[in-house]
N, C-alpha and C positions, 0 to 999 in steps of 0.2 A: 618707596625705601629712601629715602635723603630727607625727607621731611620726619619719619622715624628715627634717623642714625643723629640730625639735628636736635630734634626733643632728647635724645637720651643722650648726649656732648651738653647741651645747655643742662641737663640736674647732674651731670656728674661733677659740670666746672664749678655749680654750684657751692657744690657738699667740698668740693676740694677747698673754694676758695671759704668755705664759711670755718671750715680745720686747719685750712695753715700761713704760713706766712706769706707766699709771694702773689707777684700783684693777681688787682679779683679778676675776670676774664669775663667777658657776655655776646654775645651771638648775634646777629641782628634776627631779628622775627618780623612779621608778618600779625602773630596774635599779641593779644592785649596782657596775655602774662606773659610771655616771653620779652616784650616790650617794657615793660612793669619792674622785673628783675633787673634788666640791663640797670634803668635809669638806678634801681637801689644799691648796685652793685659798685655805680661810678662816682654815688655822694656816697658810701661807707668810701671809696679808698680820698676819696678829697678829704673824708670829715672823720679816722678810724678811729676806732675806738675797741677799748681791747676787752676782750669775750674772758670774762672769769672758771679757770679753773675748772672740770670738771671733780668733782665729788670722789671721795673714793668711793661711797655705797652708789652712787651715781651711777646706770648704763647709759649709754646715749640712742635716745632714738634711731637716730643714723648711720653707727656703727655696725659694724657685719663683720663676724668672722671669716667669711670666708667676699674676701675683697672678690667681684667678678674680672674678669679680664678686662684690659682699658682697648676701644676701638683703635684702629687707624688713626681719625678724625679728633679724638684728644692727643695719642703722640702727638699729630703736625701742633697739636693748641701749647702742646706741654715744650714741645722743642723751638715753638715761635714767640713764646715769655720768658723761659733766657736767652735768647736773643733780647730781644726788647730789654733792657734795662730803664728803670728810671731815666727820666731826664732823654728818651732817645729821640732821632734831629729825622727831619722828612726820608736822610739816603739809610737811614735803619730802615724804614717802617720801608719807603720802596724793595731794599733786602728781601724784609721777613715776605713782599706783597710776590714781589719772582718766585721766592719758593717754596711758594704755596703751588702744590697741584692741581686744588677744586678750586672754579673762580670764584662759588658763592662764600669760602673759607676767607678767601681771601678780602671779596666786600666785606663780610661783618669785621674784620682784622683792619680795610683801611675805616669803615664806619667807628669802627672802636676805638682806636688810635685820637679821630678825630674831634673828641668828648673832653681829651683830655685840656686837663688845665700847660698853660702859656707851649702851647702846641701846634700847631698849623701844616694843612698839608701847602706843598706847593707846586709847579708846573710839574717836576720829575712823577710824584708820586699819583697826580691828576693822568698824570701822559701814561705811567707805569698803569693804572686802574683800569683806564680807558682802551687800551690794548690789551686787555684781560679780558674783558667785558665782550669787546667784535670777535676776538680771538675763539672764547669759549660760543658765542653766540647769544649771549644777553645786552640785545641789542639795545632793549628798557635800559636795562640802567645805562648802558655808553650813551645814551638820549639825552640821561638827568642826567647823566654826570656830567655832563657833556651844557649841556644849561646851567648847571653851577659851575661854569666855566666863564659862559659869559656875561652871569648875572654876578662876576668880581666875587668866586668867592677863589682863587689863589692868583699869584704874581704869573701872568703869561710870559709864555717861549714861543717863537716859532714854531720846533717841531709838535708842542703842542697841539696851536693850533692848523699845523698841516693834519697833523692826522684828525683829526677833530671835522676839515674839511674830508676829506678823503671819505672818512665814514659819511658824509651828510651829502658826499656827493655816490654814495652807491647803494641809496635810499629817497628813492620815490621822490617819496610822500619831506624830506628834507632838504632838495636840492634847494627855496631858495634862503633855505638856513644857512648852509653853507656860503652862498653870499653877504650872511650877514656876520658868521665870521672875519669874512676877511674884511668887511667895512669895521671894522674892528683894527685888526692889522693898519691898514691903512691911516686912523688914528691915533693911534699908538707911537712911541718916538723909538720905541725898544725891537719892538715887534715886525719891522714894514715886512711888508710879498718876499716871499723869494721865486727863483724858477720856477720852484717845487709848487707852489704854489697854484700860479698861472698852469700850470704844466694840465693839474686838479682841476681846474675851475675851465681852462679849453677847450679839454677831454671832455667834463660835464655837460657841455654847451652845446658841442659835436655831435653826438649819442640824440640828439631833439631835432639831427637834425634829419632825421626818416622820411620826410614828405616836402612837396618842393612849398607851398601855399604855408607848410608850417615854421620851416629854417627862414626864410623874410624875417618873422616876426621873430625870430633869437640872430639874426644877424644883426642887429645894432648894437647888441647884448655885446659879439664876440669885435665890433669896431671898437667900441666906450674899452673894455679891455686888453685893446691892443695899446691906447691910446696911453692909457693908466700907465701899462707894464714900461713903457721905453719912457714916460714922463720919474716912472723909478726909477728910470735907469738899469734896470733888469736886460739884464744882453741875451735876449733866448735861442735857442738850440734848431737845430736845422728841423726834430718832432711839431717845437712848438711854432714855427713856422710852415712845417708843413699840413699842421689843424689849423691854422688861419688862409692859409691859399685852399684848401675843403671848404673847409666856407665861402669861400665868393663864389667859387665854383659850382659848388654842389646849389646858388643860388641864380647860379647865370653871370654871376660880376666879376667875368673873366678880364678882365682891363684892371681891376686892382687885384686878382690873385695874378696877374702877372705883373702888376708892377711889382707884388713882394716878393715877385720869382726873382726880380730883378735887383733888387735890394738883399742877397740872400748872403753875394758875398760882406758887406757892408761887415756885417755878424760874424766871420769867420767862416758859413756856414758853408756848403754841395748840395743843388739840387740833386735828389737820387730822381729812381724809378718811381715812387707816389707823387715826387713833384709836381714832373710829367705827365704821369698820368691823370691826378688829378684838372692840372690844365688841357690835356689833348679833349681829357672825355666834357670840361665841358664847353670847350670851345664847337663839340663837334653838335652837341645839344643846343650851343648857340646859333647854327649855321654855319658855321665863320670856318669849314670842311677843309680847306687849303688848308689858311693856318697851322690848326690840331695838325695835319698831314707834315708841317715844317718842323713840327717839336718832335710829332712822333721821332723822327731821320735829329734831328737831330737826339736824341735818347739814343737809339739805335748807333749813333753813331760812334757816343760813348759805354757803349755795351753794357746799357742799364739795358733792362726790361716792364714792361710794358707792364697793367694787370690785364685777366684777361675782359675783365669788363672794360679794359682801354683797349683793346685788340678789338674785339666786339662791336666795341658801337663806333667805329671807325671804318670798319670794315661793311658796316653799313651804311654807312653815311656818302661813302664813294660810294659804294652801288650804287644806291639811287638816287647821284648826280652821276649815271652811268661812265660810271670813271674804274672799270672794270680790271685795266690791266693794275693799277692803282691798288685795286682790292684785295686781284689774285695774291698778288707780290707779298702784300701782310698777312691773309691766312694763310700760306705756306712756310713765314716765315716763326705765326705762331704756332705752326703745329710742329716746326724743329723746335722751340721751345719746350715742349711735353703738355703745347693747353690746344683742350678741341672746342670750336666752334661750339654753339647751340644750336639748333635742329632751327629754332628760328634766322639764323645770321647764314644758317647754309643757303634756306630758300629764297633770303633776302636776292644774293648774290648771284644762284642758280636761274630761280626762275627771273629772274630782271635780264639776265643773258638773251634766257628766250623773246622773252616781248621786246625788246630788241634788233632779234630778228635772226640770234646768233644761239638760234636751237645747236646745232650740230657740235658748238667747242660748250656751248651747259655741261652737255651725255660725257663729252669726253673730260670736261673738269671734274665731272663728277667722279666715274671711274680714275683720278689719279688723287683723286680726294678720300676715296676708298682705300689706297693701295697707301696713304701718308698715315691716315687717320689708323692707328689699331684701335681706338675707341670706340669708331662707329658700326654699330651693331646691326642683323641682318634686317631687323626694322623700321634703325633710322634708315638706312641703304634703301628699303622701300617706299618707304614713304616720300622723297624725296623725290624719285628715281618715277613714282606716279605722279609725284605734283607738276612735274618736267617734261612729260606727255600727254597733261590736262591740258598745259599751260602753248604749250607746241599744238596742242589741238590734234595728238597723234591716235 
């Protein structure tokens, strides 16, 4: 349907251009005939010739005594032509692009205006066209426009480059291209990276930290990016600092994570629940459970609530070190904050008590947990109960 509308619009536009004096119009198309028409119209505008008036006894072969109704797309074109008077500026083109509801029509306008003498797209029009393409899921068009900007098609700007980085970070196969744009920013005198730039890049890197053996590969990039951010004089916020803490904690570089934690006050930032959770979890995974418990207590002293995964790894770590009282205290704190441990966490604590010869305490604790945990269903309860009977030898 779209292809039919575009062909109809092109034909009607050509007729309109040949019979009247308003500016000529062409639509970009993949077909050779459409491309030829575009080149002809553009050259006609640059070297206009006067058509002889029709003979009184001659009937034009393209005259139509019953003209058809104009399509909505044709009406949009006419509105656009009225706005773009000769000598239009990038600001005029930007306004025309934003007024279009059809992203393909907007791209046609963008390409057509670029063919005019004494006109060149600037960072504003490229930014608008990229945003339109991305929002309309025309990802191939967006990528093409980005490649043009990288090649020097327009003057640079921080908003434009950040928009390009955001798009590349969101596309798996363009991950490296985002850093190419970042390198261009570093080399430029007028478009130095901003806090938004580093936020986008750190966030993209952290999405790669899904496995322990993989995260070490990208940890070097996090270190390098952190140094470059400081050297550029960009002051990080709590969100960026938390991502750095998370990266170190994920790779069990907990001393580095704690160092960043201690530096947060220098940037006017306060550690939040995520900061403490990342460090507590990293310390427990590293085997430094007592230190992890200390961070947990400091966090709770500030009325900050850890993530459920932090609660569970701390409970399991304490239970495996036979510190059951501390584990019990934390599991009830978790339930009091409307979070429930998973089956593995319950089994680690309860069966650990049984193995220490405290089977009676384990059965009593299970009954108490059943009352406190509204999310514990009958199946989970029976699984835990059968496990305790098996471990205790009953």
